[in-house]
C-alpha positions as CSV (number, residue, x, y, z in Angstrom):
1,M,146.0,-123.5,156.0
2,I,147.5,-126.5,158.0
3,H,148.7,-123.9,160.5
4,K,145.2,-122.4,160.7
5,Y,143.7,-125.9,161.5
6,L,146.4,-126.7,164.0
7,K,145.8,-123.4,165.8
8,S,142.0,-124.2,165.9
9,A,142.6,-127.6,167.1
10,L,145.0,-126.4,169.8
11,G,142.5,-123.8,170.9
12,A,139.7,-126.3,171.2
13,F,142.0,-128.7,173.2
14,T,142.9,-125.8,175.6
15,L,139.2,-125.0,176.0
16,V,138.0,-128.5,176.7
17,F,140.9,-129.8,178.8
18,G,142.5,-126.5,180.2
19,L,139.3,-125.1,181.5
20,S,138.5,-128.3,183.3
21,A,141.5,-127.9,185.4
22,L,140.3,-124.4,186.7
23,P,138.4,-124.0,189.9
24,A,134.7,-123.9,189.5
25,A,134.5,-120.3,190.5
26,Q,136.7,-117.3,191.5
27,P,136.0,-114.2,193.4
28,A,134.9,-111.2,191.1
29,F,138.3,-109.7,191.4
30,G,141.8,-110.4,192.4
31,A,143.7,-109.1,195.4
32,D,144.9,-105.5,195.1
33,A,146.9,-104.0,198.0
34,A,145.8,-100.5,197.0
35,K,142.1,-101.0,197.7
36,V,139.7,-102.9,200.0
37,Q,138.0,-105.8,198.3
38,I,135.0,-107.4,199.9
39,T,133.0,-110.4,198.8
40,V,129.6,-111.0,200.4
41,L,129.4,-114.7,201.3
42,Y,126.3,-114.8,203.3
43,D,123.0,-112.8,203.2
44,A,119.3,-113.1,202.4
45,F,119.1,-111.3,199.1
46,G,121.1,-111.6,195.9
47,K,121.2,-112.2,192.2
48,D,123.7,-115.2,191.9
49,A,121.7,-118.5,191.5
50,N,124.9,-120.5,192.4
51,L,124.7,-119.2,196.0
52,Q,122.2,-120.1,198.7
53,K,120.4,-117.2,200.5
54,D,119.8,-117.3,204.2
55,W,119.4,-114.9,207.0
56,G,122.8,-114.1,208.4
57,Y,125.9,-112.3,207.4
58,A,129.6,-113.2,206.4
59,A,132.0,-111.3,204.2
60,F,135.5,-112.0,202.8
61,I,137.9,-109.1,202.8
62,E,141.2,-108.5,201.1
63,Y,143.4,-105.5,201.8
64,G,147.1,-105.0,202.2
65,G,147.9,-108.6,201.5
66,K,145.6,-109.7,204.3
67,R,142.8,-112.2,203.8
68,I,140.0,-111.7,206.4
69,L,136.7,-113.5,207.1
70,F,134.2,-111.2,208.8
71,D,131.5,-113.4,210.6
72,T,130.4,-116.9,209.5
73,G,126.7,-116.6,208.7
74,D,124.0,-118.7,210.3
75,N,124.5,-122.2,208.8
76,P,127.9,-124.0,208.4
77,D,126.7,-125.9,205.3
78,I,125.5,-122.8,203.6
79,L,128.7,-121.0,204.4
80,A,130.7,-123.9,203.0
81,K,128.7,-123.9,199.7
82,N,128.8,-120.2,199.2
83,A,132.6,-119.9,199.8
84,R,133.2,-122.8,197.4
85,A,131.0,-121.3,194.8
86,K,132.9,-117.9,195.1
87,G,136.3,-119.5,195.1
88,V,137.1,-118.3,198.6
89,D,139.5,-120.7,200.4
90,L,138.7,-120.4,204.1
91,S,141.8,-122.6,205.0
92,K,143.9,-119.6,203.8
93,L,143.0,-116.7,206.1
94,D,145.1,-114.4,208.0
95,F,142.5,-113.9,210.7
96,V,138.8,-113.9,211.4
97,V,136.6,-111.2,213.0
98,M,133.5,-112.1,214.9
99,S,131.2,-109.1,215.2
100,H,128.9,-110.3,218.1
101,R,127.5,-113.4,219.6
102,H,124.3,-113.8,217.8
103,G,123.6,-117.0,215.9
104,D,123.1,-115.6,212.5
105,H,126.7,-114.3,212.6
106,M,128.5,-117.2,214.3
107,G,126.5,-120.3,213.2
108,G,129.1,-121.3,210.6
109,M,131.9,-121.4,213.0
110,N,132.0,-125.3,213.0
111,H,132.7,-125.2,209.3
112,L,135.4,-122.6,209.6
113,L,137.1,-124.6,212.2
114,S,136.9,-127.7,210.4
115,V,138.9,-126.2,207.4
116,N,141.1,-123.9,209.4
117,P,141.3,-125.1,213.0
118,R,144.1,-122.9,214.2
119,V,143.2,-119.6,212.5
120,K,143.3,-116.5,214.8
121,I,139.8,-115.3,215.7
122,Y,139.2,-111.8,217.1
123,A,135.9,-111.7,219.1
124,P,134.2,-109.4,221.6
125,K,135.1,-109.8,225.1
126,E,132.1,-110.1,227.3
127,G,131.5,-111.3,230.9
128,F,131.6,-115.1,230.8
129,G,130.8,-114.8,227.1
130,V,130.4,-117.5,224.4
131,Y,133.9,-116.7,223.0
132,G,135.6,-117.1,226.4
133,F,136.5,-114.7,229.2
134,D,139.2,-114.0,231.7
135,L,139.6,-111.6,234.6
136,P,142.0,-111.2,237.5
137,S,141.3,-113.4,240.6
138,K,141.3,-110.3,242.8
139,F,137.8,-109.7,241.5
140,Y,136.2,-111.6,244.5
141,R,136.6,-110.9,248.2
142,K,138.6,-113.4,250.2
143,D,138.4,-114.6,253.8
144,E,141.7,-116.0,255.1
145,S,140.1,-117.3,258.3
146,L,138.5,-120.2,256.4
147,P,140.2,-123.5,256.2
148,A,141.7,-124.3,252.8
149,E,138.9,-126.8,251.7
150,M,136.4,-123.9,252.1
151,R,138.3,-121.5,249.9
152,Y,138.4,-121.2,246.1
153,Y,141.5,-122.9,244.7
154,D,142.5,-123.7,248.3
155,G,143.1,-120.0,248.9
156,K,145.7,-119.9,246.1
157,P,143.8,-118.9,242.9
158,P,145.7,-118.2,239.7
159,E,146.5,-114.5,239.1
160,L,144.4,-114.5,235.9
161,M,141.3,-116.7,235.8
162,K,140.3,-118.0,232.4
163,F,136.9,-119.3,231.4
164,G,136.0,-121.6,228.5
165,S,134.3,-120.8,225.2
166,A,131.7,-122.7,223.2
167,W,134.6,-123.7,220.9
168,P,137.5,-124.7,223.2
169,Q,139.8,-125.5,220.3
170,A,139.5,-122.2,218.7
171,D,142.3,-119.5,219.0
172,F,140.2,-116.6,220.3
173,T,141.8,-113.2,221.0
174,L,139.2,-111.2,223.0
175,I,138.8,-107.5,222.3
176,D,137.2,-104.9,224.6
177,K,138.5,-101.7,223.2
178,T,139.3,-100.3,219.9
179,T,142.5,-101.9,218.6
180,E,144.8,-101.8,215.6
181,V,145.3,-105.5,214.8
182,A,147.3,-104.9,211.6
183,P,148.8,-101.9,210.0
184,G,145.8,-99.8,209.0
185,I,143.2,-102.3,210.2
186,H,141.3,-101.6,213.3
187,L,138.6,-103.2,215.4
188,I,136.1,-100.8,216.6
189,S,134.7,-102.1,220.0
190,L,131.4,-100.6,221.2
191,V,128.6,-101.7,223.7
192,S,124.9,-101.5,222.8
193,D,122.7,-99.4,225.0
194,K,119.5,-100.4,223.3
195,P,116.7,-102.3,224.9
196,G,117.1,-106.1,224.3
197,T,120.8,-105.9,223.5
198,L,121.8,-103.9,226.5
199,E,125.6,-104.6,227.2
200,L,126.0,-106.5,223.9
201,R,129.5,-105.8,222.7
202,E,130.0,-105.5,219.0
203,L,133.2,-105.3,216.8
204,T,133.4,-103.4,213.5
205,L,136.2,-103.9,211.0
206,A,137.6,-100.5,210.1
207,I,140.2,-100.2,207.4
208,E,142.3,-97.1,206.6
209,T,142.7,-96.4,202.9
210,P,144.2,-93.3,201.2
211,Q,140.6,-92.1,200.5
212,G,139.3,-92.6,204.0
213,M,137.8,-95.3,206.3
214,V,136.2,-98.4,205.0
215,L,133.7,-99.9,207.6
216,I,132.4,-103.5,207.5
217,V,129.6,-103.7,210.1
218,G,127.8,-106.8,211.4
219,C,124.5,-105.7,212.8
220,S,125.3,-102.2,214.3
221,H,123.6,-102.9,217.5
222,P,125.3,-100.1,219.3
223,G,124.0,-97.8,216.5
224,V,125.5,-97.3,213.0
225,D,125.9,-93.6,213.8
226,R,128.0,-94.4,216.9
227,I,130.0,-96.8,214.9
228,V,130.8,-94.1,212.3
229,E,131.5,-91.5,215.0
230,A,134.2,-93.9,216.4
231,A,135.7,-94.5,213.1
232,A,135.8,-90.7,212.4
233,A,138.0,-90.4,215.4
234,I,140.5,-92.4,213.5
235,D,140.0,-90.6,210.1
236,K,137.0,-88.2,209.7
237,R,136.9,-89.3,206.1
238,I,134.3,-92.2,206.0
239,R,134.7,-93.6,202.4
240,L,132.3,-96.5,202.7
241,V,130.0,-98.4,205.2
242,T,128.7,-101.9,204.3
243,G,127.0,-104.6,206.1
244,G,123.9,-104.6,208.4
245,F,122.6,-101.3,209.8
246,H,119.9,-102.9,212.0
247,L,117.0,-100.8,211.0
248,V,114.9,-103.7,209.6
249,V,112.0,-102.8,211.8
250,A,112.6,-99.2,212.4
251,K,109.9,-96.6,211.9
252,D,110.1,-94.1,209.1
253,R,111.2,-91.2,211.4
254,E,114.1,-93.2,212.8
255,I,115.2,-94.3,209.4
256,E,115.2,-90.7,208.0
257,Q,117.1,-89.4,211.1
258,M,119.8,-92.0,210.7
259,V,120.1,-91.6,206.9
260,A,120.5,-87.8,207.4
261,T,123.1,-88.4,210.2
262,L,125.2,-90.6,207.9
263,R,125.0,-88.3,204.9
264,D,124.9,-84.8,206.4
265,I,126.7,-85.1,209.7
266,Y,129.4,-87.7,209.0
267,N,129.6,-87.1,205.3
268,V,129.6,-90.9,204.6
269,E,130.6,-91.0,200.9
270,Y,129.3,-94.4,200.0
271,V,126.9,-97.0,201.5
272,A,126.5,-100.6,200.6
273,P,123.9,-101.9,203.0
274,G,122.8,-105.5,203.5
275,H,121.5,-108.0,206.1
276,C,119.4,-106.4,208.9
277,T,119.4,-103.0,207.3
278,G,115.7,-103.4,206.1
279,E,113.7,-102.8,203.0
280,P,112.5,-99.3,203.9
281,T,116.1,-98.3,204.8
282,F,117.4,-99.7,201.4
283,T,114.9,-97.4,199.8
284,A,115.7,-94.4,202.0
285,L,119.4,-94.9,201.6
286,K,119.1,-95.2,197.8
287,K,117.1,-92.1,197.6
288,A,119.5,-90.1,199.7
289,F,122.9,-91.5,198.3
290,G,121.8,-91.9,194.6
291,E,124.7,-93.4,192.7
292,R,126.7,-93.5,195.9
293,Y,124.3,-96.3,197.0
294,L,125.8,-99.6,196.0
295,Y,124.1,-102.9,195.7
296,A,125.7,-105.5,198.0
297,G,123.5,-108.6,197.7
298,L,124.8,-112.2,198.2
299,G,127.8,-112.9,196.0
300,M,128.6,-109.3,195.1
301,G,132.1,-107.9,195.2
302,I,132.6,-104.4,196.7
303,E,135.7,-102.5,195.5
304,A,136.8,-99.5,197.5
305,G,139.9,-97.8,196.3
306,A,140.4,-94.7,194.0
307,A,136.9,-95.7,192.8
308,V,134.2,-97.4,194.7
309,R,131.8,-99.9,192.9
310,T,130.0,-103.0,193.4
311,V,130.8,-105.9,191.0
312,G,128.6,-108.8,190.1
313,S,129.8,-112.3,189.6
314,A,130.1,-111.8,185.8
315,G,132.0,-108.5,186.3
316,S,129.2,-106.2,185.6
317,V,128.6,-103.2,187.9
318,V,125.4,-103.4,189.8
319,L,123.8,-100.3,191.4
320,A,120.3,-101.0,192.6
321,L,118.1,-103.4,194.5
322,D,115.5,-104.7,192.3
323,E,111.9,-106.1,192.9
324,A,113.0,-109.6,192.5
325,D,115.5,-109.2,195.4
326,L,113.0,-107.5,197.5
327,Q,110.5,-110.3,197.1
328,G,113.0,-113.0,197.9
329,Y,114.0,-111.0,201.0
330,R,110.4,-110.6,202.1
331,E,109.6,-114.3,201.6
332,L,112.7,-115.5,203.5
333,L,112.0,-113.0,206.3
334,A,108.3,-114.1,206.5
335,G,108.9,-117.9,206.2
336,S,111.9,-118.1,208.8
337,D,111.4,-120.9,211.2
338,E,112.9,-118.6,213.8
339,G,109.7,-116.6,213.8
340,I,111.3,-113.4,212.9
341,G,109.0,-110.4,213.6
342,E,108.9,-107.0,215.3
343,A,109.1,-108.6,218.8
344,S,112.2,-110.6,217.8
345,F,114.0,-107.5,216.5
346,A,112.9,-105.4,219.4
347,M,114.7,-107.9,221.6
348,G,117.8,-107.6,219.6
349,F,117.2,-110.4,217.1
350,W,118.2,-113.7,218.8
351,S,119.7,-112.0,221.8
352,A,120.3,-115.5,223.3
353,P,123.1,-117.0,221.3
354,R,122.4,-120.4,219.4
355,L,125.5,-122.5,219.6
356,Y,126.8,-125.0,217.1
C-alpha cells in the first residue's frame, strides 16, 4: 500500500515538475532519415489555434539528417511565433532555400537572420536581384583611349563584379541552374514565362527518396507542370508535390488541365497543396486524387516515406480541407491590406519585392 502511494506521489511530482521543463511544443514527429518530414510554418489556412494565419509560405524540412527552412513567410513576428509554437529551432538549420523574391515568401528574413545570422541561404540568381548578383567585368565594352578618370575602375575593373543584396550580412549562395546541394537534395531552377512574372527565377526543393521525388514548391510561377517535368528528369517517379501551385485565380478550364497533367501525364502520386493554390483548385485536386490528396494547412506535418500522410499537431491524420478552413481562407484573402485581387495575381502577386 505504501509503495502504491509513493508511486502515485512520484507520478504526480513528475507530471507537475517534469513537464514544466519540457518545451511548450514540439514538431508533430521526430527526425527520420528514411523519409522526408515537412512542417508547414506559414500559411493562410489551418486548424491549430496556437498558430497565426497569414498570407505567405514557409516550411521546415527534415531529411537525411538535414534541417532545412524553405522560405520565411511574409512577417518576421508571425514566423517567430509559429516556429516557436511548433518547437522548430531556426538557429539550428543546415541551410535555407528562398524560392523567389516576392515579399510573402521572404518577409520573415529579418527574424531568421536575428537568430541565425550566418546560415547558408540558397536563393535565385537574377540580374541585380534582391539577393545579390555577380557577373564578369567583360560584360561591358571598354574604350582604352579614354583617360583613367573617365573609365570604370580607372580602367582596371575586378575580374568578377559583385553587387549587394537587401541583406548584406547574409550568406547567400546564388543558384541559376538545377543543382544538387547535398546528396539526394536538389534545387530546381526555372524562369517564369508568364505575364507579370516574366523572367522571375524560382527555386524548387526536390528530394530523392527510395519511393520517388518529393517536391516543395513556393509559388510555382514557372508553372507547376514545368517544375514536375524538370524533377522527372532526375527521377520520373513523383512521390509528392506540396506548397503553392499558383492557381488561385485560374479559370476552371485551366485548373482542370493542370490537374489532369499532374495526375495523368506525370503520374504524381500524392499532392498536399497550400498557399496560392486556390480554393477551386483544392476542390479539383481533392476530387481527382481522392485519398492521395493530403491536407497541408498551417501547422500540419507531412510525412513522405514508405507511407505518405499528413499529421495534425495532436498526431491525428487529417485528409481534407473543411468549410471552416475555407471560410478563414476567404476572409483573409478578402480583407488583406495588400488589396489582393485578380489584378494582383495577374501581375504575379506582388511582382515588385517588398523589403524588410
